[in-house]
N, C-alpha and C positions, 0 to 999 in steps of 0.2 A: 504494500500500500504506500503510495507516495504521500508523505505527510508534509511536504514543503509548501509554504505559502509564497506566492509570487507577489512582491510588493510593487504596486504601480508607482512610477515616479511622477512628480509634479511636472506639469507642462510638457509631458511626452506626447508628441503628435503621432498620428497613425503611420506617417512616413518613417518614423523612427522605430518601428517594431521589427523584430527579427525572429525567425523560426528555426534557423540552423546556427551552429557554432560559427560557421564562416561569415554569415550575415552579421552576427553579433560582433565579431572581431573587427569587421569593416566599420561598423558604427562606432565602436570604441575608439578607433583611430581618429574618426571625425571629431568626437568629443574631446580627445586629447589635444587636437589642434585648436579647438575653440577655447579650451581652458588656458592653453599657452598664450593665446591672443588676449584673453581677458587679463591675465597676469601682467602683460606688457602695458595694456591700457590703464590698469589700476595704478601701476608704478608711475606711469607718466603723469596721470591726473593728480596723484598724491604729491608730486613734486611742484605742482603749480600753487598759486596763492591760495591760502586757506580761507575760501569764501563759502557762503552757504551753497551757492550753485555748484561749486566744485565738490563740496562734501556730499551733496545729493547725488552727483554724477558718480562719485566713487562708490557710494552705497548701492546705487543701481547696478553698477558693473559687478560689484561683489555678489549681489543677489543673483544676477544673471549667471555668474560663474558657478555659484552654488547650485543653481538649477541644472546647469550642464553636468556638474559633478554628480548630482542626484540621478540624472538620466544615465550617466555613465555607470554608476553603482547598480542601477536597475538592470542594465545590460549584462554586467558581470554576474549579477544574481541569476539572470535567466540563463546565461551561458553555463554556470555551475549546475543549475537545475537540470539542464539538458544532459550534462555529464552524469548527474545522479541517476536520471531515468535510464540512460544507456547502461550504467553499471548495474542498476537493479534488474534490467532485462537480462544482462549476462549472468548475474547470480541465479536468476530463475532458470535459465537454460542449462547452466552447469549443474544445478540441483536435480533437474530432470534426468540429465545424463548419468549422474551418480546413482539415482534411483533405478534406472534401467540396468546399469551395470551390476548393481547389487542383486537385482532379480535374476539376471542371467547367471551370475556367480552362484547364487543359491541353488539354481536348477542343476548346474554342473556338479556342485558339491554333493547334491542328493544322489545323482547317478553314480558318482565315484564311490560314495559311501555304500550304496547298495552292492556295487561290484566287489568292493573290498571285503564284504561279508561272505563272499563265495570263495571256496577253495579252488585251486587250479583243476583238481579232479572233477569238481562239480561243473565247472565251466566247460571242460573238455568233453564230458559226456552229454552236456546239454546241447552241443552243436552236432549237426548231422555230418558235417564234413570237417576234416582236420584244417582245411584252408579257412573255414569259417571261424575256427578257434583263433587262428593267428590274426585274421582280420579284426576280430574282437579285441585282441590285445593291442594291435596297432591303433585302433579307434580310441581305446582307453588311454593310451600314451598321448595321443593327440589331444584328448580332452584334458589331461593333466597340464599339457603345455598351454592350452587355451585358458585354463583356470589361472595360471600364473600371469598370463598376459592381461586378463580381465582384472586381476587383483592389482597389477601395476597401473592399469588404467584408472582404477578407483583412487589409488594413492596420488596419481598425477592430478586428477580432477579435484580432489580434496585440497591439494596445494593451490591450484588455480582459484578455487572458491575462497580460500583464506585470503589470498592476495586481492581478489575482487572486493571482499568485505573490508579489508584495510583501506583500499582505494575509496570505497563508499564513505568510510569514517572520515577520511581526509577531506573529501568533497563536502560533507556535512559541516565540518569545522570551518572550511573556507566560506561556506554559505553563511554561517552564524556571524563570522567576522565582518562580512560585507554588509549584512543587515544592520549590525551595530554601527558601522561607519555611516550608513545611510541615515540612521536615526540622528546621529550627531550633526550631519550635514543639514538635515531638516530643521533641527533646533536652532542652529546658527542662522539659517536662512530666515526663520521666523523672527529672530531677534533683529536681524538687519532690516527686515521689512517694517518692524515697529519703529525702529530708529528713523528710517527714511520717512515714514508717515508723519512722525513728530516734527521732523525738519521741514517738511513741505508746508506745515502750518506757520512756520516762523518767517519773519522778515529778515533781511540782511542785518539790520541793526540789532534785532533780538538775538540773532545767532552769535554775533560778535560779543554781545553782552553775556550770553550763556557760556561762551568760551572763557571769558574773564572770570565768571563765577566758578566755572569748573576748575580753573587753575587755583582759585582761592580755596576751594574745597579740598583739592589735592594736597594743599599745604597743611591742612588740619590733620596732623598725624594721629591725634587722639581718636578722631572719628574713624580713621582707617583701622587703627589698632582694635577698636571696639566692635568692628563689623563682624557679623557672624560668619564663620567659615563652615559652610554646609558640608556634612558628611553623611554617607548612607550607613545604616546599621548601628547607629549609636543613639542613646536616649537623649543626650544633651550635647549639642554641637559646640565646639570651642569658639572663641573669638579668633579673629585673624591674628592678633598678637600672641595668643596662646598657641595657636597652630604653628606660628613662626618659631616660637621658643622650642617647640618639640622638633621641628625640622632642623633647627640649628644644632640641637643636641644630636640628632641623627647624623648631621654633617660631620660633627667631631669624631664620629665612629667610622663612617663610611666614605666621607669626602663628597657625598652627593650634594649638589647645589640646592639650598632650601627652596628657592622659587620653583625649581624643576620638580622637586619631590611634592610640593604642595599642588602643583599643576596636575601631576599624575593622579593624586588623590581626588582632586576636583573632577577630572575626567572620568575616573572610575565610578565616582558617586553619581555623575550624570547618567552613566550607563545603567547603574543599579536602579536609579529612579525610573528610568524608562521601562524596565521590566517589572518593577515592584518587588515587594518583600513577601516571602512565604514561610510557612512552617512545614517541616517534614513530618508526615504522620505514618505512612506505611513503609516499614523497613525492607520489605520484600520487593515491592514494586518501585519504591522511591517517590510515590505520589504524596501530595500534601494539600494544604489549603492556602488561599491568599489571605494575608493578615487583615486587610481592610474590608474584605467582603465576606470571608468565610467560604468562598466558592472552592470546590474541589479542583485541584490542578494536578495533572499528570506530569511525570518526569521532573519533579522538583530537585531530585538529587540521584546520581547514579548509584544503584544499590551494590554494584560490584566494585567500582573504582573509588567511590567517595564515602558511602555510608559507614563502612567499618571504621575508617579513620575519623569521621565526624563523631561517631559514638565515643571513641577514645578521647577526643578533644573535649567534648561536653562533659564527659565523666570526670576527667582531670580537673576541670574548672568548676565542678559542682553545678552544672547547668542541666536543665531538663531539655533533652534533645528536641522534644516535640513542641517546645515553646521558645526555641532559639531561632531568631530570624536569619534567613538566607535569601539569596536572590531567587526570584521565580524564573522559570525557563522562558525562552522565546517561543515562537510557534513551532520550533523544532529544537532538537538538541536537549541538553540537560541544564538545569539551573544549579543552585547550591553554592554560589560564591558567598564568602563570609566577610562581614565587617567592612570598614572603610576602604581597605586595600583590595577588596573583592577577590581574595584568594579562594580557589576551590580547595577542599580538605586535602586532596592528594598533593597539591603543590605546597600548601601550608606545612604539611608533614616533613617537607625537605628543609624547612627553615626554622621550625619551632625550637630545635636544640641550639641553634646559633643565637636566637633571641634570648633563650634561657641563660646562655653563657654570659650575656651582657647584663640582663636584669636580675638574675638569680632567683627567678620564680617561673612557674608554668606560663608558657606563651599563650596570650589571649588574643585571637583575631578580632574580637569586638572591643578591645582596648585601643584607644586612639594612639597612645604611645607605642604599643606593640605593632599596630598596623603600620604606622609611619616607619618604624624600625625595620619591619619585614620588607616593605617596599624599597627602602634604602639599600638593604643588604642585597636584595634581588637585583636592583638596578646596578649595583657595583659588580655583582657576578656577571651581569650582561655586558660589562665593559663601558659603563656610562662615563667613566673618567677619561676615556680616549675618544668618545664620540656619543654625544647625547641623543641625537636623532635616531641613530642605529639602535641604541639601547632601549629607547622608548618604543620603537617598533617591535623589538624582540619581546618587550614586556607585554605588548598587545597580541602579537601574531606569531611568536616563536622565531625559529631560525630564518624563515623566508616569508616574503609578503609580496603582494601585487602593488602596482603603482596606485591603484584606486584606494587601497587601504592606507596609503600614506597620509590621508586626511587626518587620521587619528594623531599621528606624530606631529604634523604641522599645527594642529589645533592645540596640542599640549604645549608646544614651544611658544605659541602665541599667548596662551594663558600665562605661561612662565614669564614672558616679557612684561606683561601687565603687573604681575606680582613683584617683579624686580623694581618697577616704578613705585609700587606701594611700600615695599621694604625700604627703599631709599628715603621715602617721605617720612617713615617712622624713625629712621636712624639719624 
């Protein structure tokens, strides 16, 4: 059963639809060229005088660029969905072949078993001619040989099936990442549109006045410091100043830039808010409920990969597993990410001992300090000190990623740049 949901992009025209991988790839090249042109136009306009007209033009171009990126993401999603369908079809055919081979093998083994129970004397006297006896022996030998070939065929088909299933898992993972990127793109696009609409209501004089007021506000370090730093999975969010203090503490241990670490936590919280928070209820299936509605949700957490580790984590922390918040799943794949850093239990299990070495107590993914520390150690392991963008992309996507997924990394670096300004205003 194909469980994937195709997400329609905003502003996608009928001319921009594709039904084959080749058509999708051609359209992707078209959008890459459009996005590159938008980048050039935005850079050129931003260098011009800071007037209301120019600012609206920049926002319009950024919104258009995001629309192209959303359409591009939509095409990547469809391309991957086609791959998933192809792989599912191959898995079905291979499973049928294995079933047929097993049936054939069972029949041959039955014949061999029946013949093995007869003695040579019985076989000899059961045949009318001596030549029939030897023909029977030759046929039995051929059957033994065919049995070995069929057995080898089943072994080969099983290996093929396992490879196809692994390919399907990779495709599903790629699909989940692309939908996440698209959600972030849509959120940024909506924010751009709201800003653009507010600017359209201003006169040039009002705009220049708002710029002056903005500069004045940015100088008020106390206000910035007291601003709430929103995080997912915590009862009480820290202020910006408190989050900065924790990030600076993590920097002293890992060397990770505070603004970058805070930007990662912001981005992960944005993703967590998009899918919502759930409780795990069924340990066998991994299903649960959505916290704010009580609705039953399937695939909240993987029962094989994550639930055993999750139970250990909650037990060590004295938590009730069925009342501990984790991320809900998307329309496919598994949920189960924990706390502000949105680590799945299996990944957290690789870092909890490192955290305990620093803090001297059991690592808690729902602790703000431990979540910051885990993200910092993970980023350091990913090589953040020698290349921030690459490490950020590995944090999101693993060892490899597509160009379309780079929106995540660019967005994190953009958030980090704003946080650097806020930090300078405080210090």
